C-alpha positions in Angstrom: -173.6 -101.2 -66.7 -173.5 -104.4 -64.7 -176.5 -106.8 -64.9 -179.3 -106.3 -62.4 -180.1 -109.5 -60.5 -183.6 -110.6 -59.7 -183.2 -109.7 -56.1 -182.1 -106.2 -57.1 -185.1 -105.8 -59.3 -187.5 -106.5 -56.5 -188.0 -102.9 -55.5 -190.9 -100.8 -54.2 -192.8 -98.9 -56.8 -195.8 -96.7 -56.1 -197.2 -93.3 -55.9 -196.6 -90.4 -53.4 -197.4 -90.6 -49.8 -200.8 -92.0 -49.0 -201.0 -94.0 -52.3 -200.9 -97.7 -52.4 -197.4 -99.2 -52.7 -196.7 -101.9 -55.1 -194.0 -104.6 -55.3 -192.1 -104.8 -58.6 -190.6 -108.3 -59.1 -188.9 -109.5 -62.2 -190.0 -106.4 -64.0 -193.8 -106.6 -63.2 -195.7 -104.1 -61.2 -199.4 -104.3 -60.3 -201.8 -102.1 -58.5 -205.4 -102.4 -57.4 -206.8 -106.0 -57.4 -205.4 -108.8 -59.4 -206.3 -108.1 -63.0 -208.8 -110.4 -64.8 -208.6 -108.5 -68.0 -205.7 -106.6 -69.5 -205.4 -104.0 -72.2 -202.3 -103.6 -74.4 -201.0 -100.1 -75.3 -202.7 -98.7 -78.5 -200.6 -98.9 -81.6 -198.9 -95.8 -82.8 -197.0 -95.3 -86.0 -194.1 -97.5 -86.7 -193.5 -101.2 -86.0 -196.2 -103.0 -84.1 -196.5 -106.4 -82.4 -200.1 -107.5 -82.3 -201.1 -104.0 -81.2 -198.6 -103.9 -78.4 -195.5 -101.7 -78.3 -193.3 -104.1 -76.5 -189.9 -103.2 -75.0 -188.1 -105.0 -77.9 -190.1 -103.5 -80.8 -188.7 -100.3 -82.3 -190.7 -97.7 -84.2 -187.7 -97.1 -86.5 -188.7 -97.6 -90.1 -186.1 -99.0 -92.5 -186.5 -98.9 -96.3 -184.2 -99.8 -99.1 -183.2 -96.8 -101.2 -181.0 -98.4 -103.8 -179.4 -101.6 -104.8 -180.3 -104.9 -106.4 -183.8 -106.2 -105.7 -185.3 -109.6 -106.1 -183.5 -113.0 -105.9 -182.0 -114.5 -102.9 -180.5 -112.1 -100.3 -179.1 -112.2 -96.8 -177.9 -110.1 -94.0 -174.2 -109.2 -93.5 -172.1 -110.1 -90.5 -169.6 -107.7 -89.0 -166.0 -108.5 -89.4 -165.4 -107.0 -86.0 -166.5 -109.7 -83.6 -166.4 -107.1 -80.7 -168.9 -104.7 -82.4 -172.6 -104.8 -81.7 -175.3 -102.3 -82.4 -176.6 -100.1 -79.5 -178.3 -102.3 -76.9 -180.9 -99.8 -76.1 -182.1 -96.2 -76.8 -185.2 -94.0 -76.3 -188.1 -93.4 -78.6 -191.3 -91.4 -78.5 -194.3 -93.7 -78.0 -197.4 -91.7 -76.9 -199.0 -88.3 -77.4 -201.0 -87.1 -74.4 -204.2 -88.3 -76.0 -202.8 -91.8 -76.8 -201.5 -92.2 -73.2 -204.8 -91.1 -71.7 -206.8 -93.5 -74.0 -204.6 -96.4 -72.9 -204.2 -95.5 -69.2 -207.9 -95.2 -68.6 -209.0 -98.4 -70.0 -209.8 -101.4 -67.8 -206.7 -102.8 -66.2 -204.1 -101.5 -68.7 -200.8 -103.5 -69.0 -197.8 -102.0 -70.6 -194.1 -101.2 -70.4 -192.7 -97.9 -68.9 -189.1 -99.0 -69.5 -187.5 -102.1 -71.2 -187.6 -104.1 -68.0 -190.6 -102.6 -66.1 -194.2 -103.4 -66.9 -197.1 -101.7 -65.1 -200.4 -103.5 -64.7 -203.5 -101.9 -63.3 -205.1 -98.4 -64.0 -204.0 -96.9 -60.6 -200.3 -97.0 -61.5 -200.8 -95.2 -64.7 -203.4 -92.7 -63.6 -201.5 -91.9 -60.3 -198.3 -91.0 -62.1 -199.4 -89.6 -65.5 -202.8 -88.1 -64.6 -202.7 -87.2 -60.9 -199.1 -86.0 -60.6 -197.9 -88.5 -58.1 -194.3 -89.5 -58.0 -193.0 -92.9 -59.4 -190.0 -94.7 -58.1 -187.6 -95.6 -60.9 -184.7 -98.1 -60.3 -181.7 -96.8 -62.4 -178.0 -97.5 -62.0 -178.5 -99.6 -58.9 -180.3 -96.7 -57.2 -184.0 -95.9 -56.5 -184.8 -92.5 -58.0 -188.0 -90.5 -57.6 -189.6 -89.3 -60.8 -192.1 -86.4 -60.6 -195.6 -87.1 -61.9 -197.7 -85.3 -64.6 -200.9 -83.4 -64.6 -203.6 -84.9 -66.8 -201.1 -86.6 -69.2 -199.8 -83.1 -70.2 -202.9 -82.6 -72.1 -202.8 -79.5 -74.3 -199.1 -79.6 -74.6 -197.2 -80.5 -77.8 -194.8 -83.4 -77.4 -194.5 -87.1 -76.6 -193.9 -89.5 -73.8 -190.6 -91.3 -74.5 -189.6 -94.8 -73.4 -186.6 -97.0 -73.6 -186.4 -99.7 -76.3 -184.0 -102.7 -76.2 -182.8 -104.9 -79.0 -182.5 -107.8 -76.5 -183.9 -107.4 -73.0 -181.7 -110.4 -71.8 -178.6 -108.3 -72.6 -177.2 -106.8 -69.4 -176.3 -103.6 -71.2 -180.0 -103.0 -72.1 -180.5 -101.8 -68.5 -179.0 -98.5 -69.6 -182.4 -97.2 -70.7 -184.5 -97.7 -67.5 -185.9 -94.2 -67.0 -189.5 -94.6 -66.5 -191.5 -93.2 -69.5 -191.0 -89.5 -69.5 -192.1 -86.3 -71.4 -190.2 -84.4 -74.0 -191.5 -81.3 -75.9 -192.1 -81.6 -79.6 -189.1 -80.9 -81.8 -186.6 -81.8 -79.2 -184.4 -84.9 -78.5 -184.1 -85.7 -74.8 -180.7 -84.9 -73.2 -180.3 -88.2 -71.6 -177.7 -91.0 -71.9 -178.6 -93.3 -74.9 -180.8 -90.7 -76.5 -181.1 -91.6 -80.3 -178.8 -90.1 -82.8 -178.2 -90.6 -86.6 -175.5 -93.0 -85.7 -178.0 -95.0 -83.6 -180.2 -95.4 -86.6 -177.4 -96.2 -88.9 -176.2 -99.0 -86.6 -179.8 -100.3 -86.1 -180.1 -100.6 -89.9 -176.8 -102.5 -90.1 -178.3 -106.0 -90.1 -181.3 -104.7 -92.1 -179.1 -104.3 -95.2 -179.9 -107.2 -97.5 -177.2 -108.1 -100.0 -177.3 -110.6 -102.9 -176.2 -114.2 -102.5 -172.6 -114.7 -103.4 -173.3 -116.9 -106.4 -170.0 -117.2 -108.3 -169.4 -118.5 -111.8 -166.9 -121.3 -112.2 -165.0 -122.9 -115.1 -164.9 -125.9 -114.9 -168.4 -125.6 -113.4 -168.8 -129.0 -111.7 -165.5 -130.8 -111.5 -161.9 -129.5 -111.3 -158.7 -131.3 -112.0 -155.5 -131.4 -110.0 -153.0 -128.7 -111.0 -155.4 -127.1 -113.5 -156.7 -123.6 -112.6 -160.4 -123.1 -111.9 -161.6 -119.7 -113.1 -163.8 -117.7 -110.8 -165.8 -114.6 -111.7 -168.9 -112.6 -110.8 -171.2 -111.1 -113.5 -171.2 -107.3 -113.6 -174.1 -105.4 -112.3 -175.1 -107.8 -109.6 -172.8 -106.6 -106.8 -173.4 -102.9 -106.5 -174.0 -100.6 -103.6 -177.0 -101.3 -101.3 -178.4 -98.3 -99.4 -181.1 -98.4 -96.7 -182.7 -95.4 -94.9 -183.7 -95.5 -91.3 -186.1 -92.9 -89.8 -187.4 -92.5 -86.3 -190.9 -91.1 -86.5 -191.7 -87.8 -84.7 -188.1 -86.9 -84.2 -186.7 -85.7 -87.5 -183.8 -88.1 -87.2 -182.8 -90.2 -90.1 -179.7 -92.0 -91.4 -178.7 -93.8 -94.6 -176.4 -96.8 -94.3 -174.6 -97.7 -97.5 -172.9 -101.1 -98.1 -170.3 -101.1 -101.0 -168.9 -104.4 -102.2 -165.1 -104.1 -102.2 -163.7 -107.6 -102.4 -164.5 -111.3 -103.1 -162.5 -113.7 -100.8 -162.0 -117.3 -101.9 -161.5 -120.0 -99.3 -160.8 -123.3 -101.2 -161.8 -125.5 -98.2 -158.3 -127.1 -98.0 -154.7 -126.2 -97.5 -153.9 -128.3 -100.6 -154.8 -125.5 -103.0 -153.5 -122.2 -104.4 -155.6 -119.1 -104.9 -155.3 -116.3 -107.4 -154.4 -113.8 -106.2 -152.4 -115.5 -103.5 -154.4 -113.7 -100.7 -157.6 -115.1 -102.1 -159.0 -111.5 -102.3 -160.3 -110.7 -105.8 -161.1 -107.0 -106.3 -164.6 -106.0 -107.2 -164.8 -103.6 -110.1 -166.9 -100.4 -110.3 -169.4 -102.2 -112.5 -169.9 -104.9 -109.9 -167.9 -107.5 -111.7 -165.0 -109.6 -110.3 -162.4 -111.6 -112.2 -162.6 -112.4 -115.9 -165.1 -114.9 -117.5 -163.4 -117.9 -118.9 -163.3 -118.1 -122.8 -162.3 -120.9 -125.0 -158.5 -120.9 -125.4 -157.8 -119.8 -121.8 -156.8 -123.3 -120.8 -153.4 -123.2 -119.1 -153.5 -119.5 -118.3 -153.5 -118.2 -114.8 -156.9 -116.6 -114.0 -157.0 -113.2 -112.3 -159.4 -114.7 -109.8 -159.4 -118.5 -109.2 -158.1 -121.6 -107.6 -155.8 -124.5 -108.4 -156.4 -127.6 -106.3 -153.3 -129.7 -105.6 -155.0 -132.9 -104.4 -158.1 -134.9 -105.6 -161.1 -135.2 -103.4 -161.7 -139.0 -103.9 -165.4 -138.8 -103.1 -165.4 -136.2 -100.3 -165.7 -132.8 -101.9 -163.9 -129.7 -100.7 -166.2 -126.8 -99.5 -165.4 -123.7 -101.4 -166.5 -120.6 -99.5 -166.9 -117.4 -101.4 -167.3 -114.3 -99.2 -168.1 -110.7 -100.3 -166.7 -108.0 -98.1 -169.0 -104.9 -97.8 -167.6 -101.5 -96.8 -170.2 -99.8 -94.6 -170.6 -96.0 -94.3 -173.5 -93.8 -93.3 -174.8 -90.2 -93.3 -177.7 -88.6 -91.5 -179.5 -85.7 -90.0 -177.5 -82.4 -89.8 -174.7 -83.7 -92.0 -173.6 -86.3 -89.6 -171.6 -89.2 -91.1 -169.2 -92.0 -90.3 -168.2 -95.6 -90.9 -169.3 -98.8 -89.4 -167.3 -102.1 -89.4 -167.0 -104.0 -92.7 -169.6 -106.7 -93.2 -169.4 -110.1 -95.0 -171.8 -112.4 -96.6 -170.7 -115.8 -97.9 -172.0 -118.9 -99.6 -170.4 -122.4 -99.7 -170.5 -125.0 -102.5 -169.0 -128.4 -103.0 -165.9 -128.8 -105.3 -165.0 -132.2 -106.7 -161.4 -132.6 -107.9 -160.1 -135.5 -110.0 -156.5 -136.6 -110.6 -156.4 -137.0 -114.4 -155.4 -134.1 -116.6 -158.0 -132.4 -118.8 -158.3 -129.0 -120.5 -160.9 -126.2 -119.9 -161.2 -125.6 -123.6 
């Protein structure tokens, strides 16, 4: 969807005929007099931000199910530069009682969509208590949304609202429906409604993998034309699985990152890698390559580097990257794949001219 300009966002919001109209500019709408005191929405289960459920804070809970714990970790980066997680989706945020408690406080201030914030009791009570229409700006059109009777008190369900990863992203305007009702046990049939794949993609950058700390021989200084052995200890690089759940929906997904290859970039074209591709396979036990043992000097390592030119005081930057294969499964047997991810570390390599042995 194209970006909405500030002039387009300046639209009329208000209640039905006879109610005071309000002007929404840059996402802010106020009714009644200018507020001197505001009240943030009450916290519900899930992630919170100083008690306020902002348009950029999701209730999705992410926990690690399996994989290494402790030590230094980091987030993976997608190998597909054109792939990004969903920019926005909808979540349940209020029960009738919670919405009533918030709306009937003194000068409530809160979001009804990722880019629309209502201030003042009248806006909230007109629409959600007294059944008056609200005007919702969606897809470059002004749409009327029917109001509610007494916050749907006595009914089982939730008021849902759009959530955006980044409200500055133009694509986040795809979830601008003003906060709406959905019966309990049902997922709204609207564009960008959450799915297991939504949760799996949300959890993508929540996967924490171990630092790519490789073992080297020689450990601190290599010599020209002599192989440097590279390996990873077994057990460190094993599958990492995280579970994402959206409370009050029954939706869940488990995203699994499996290490499949170690890639070596020697930091210069004056080098040879083993294998020639620089991709060292990761074994089922999480190990890569073969540890150097005395007597291996002169042999070609299954995973390693030979530098062809000395550094002369300016070290090469050896980058070691782990490729992680990403898959997911979730509610109702849904499953699929996401783009591979990588995580890398860089270390200095000093190379000298004179010949020496590794023994």
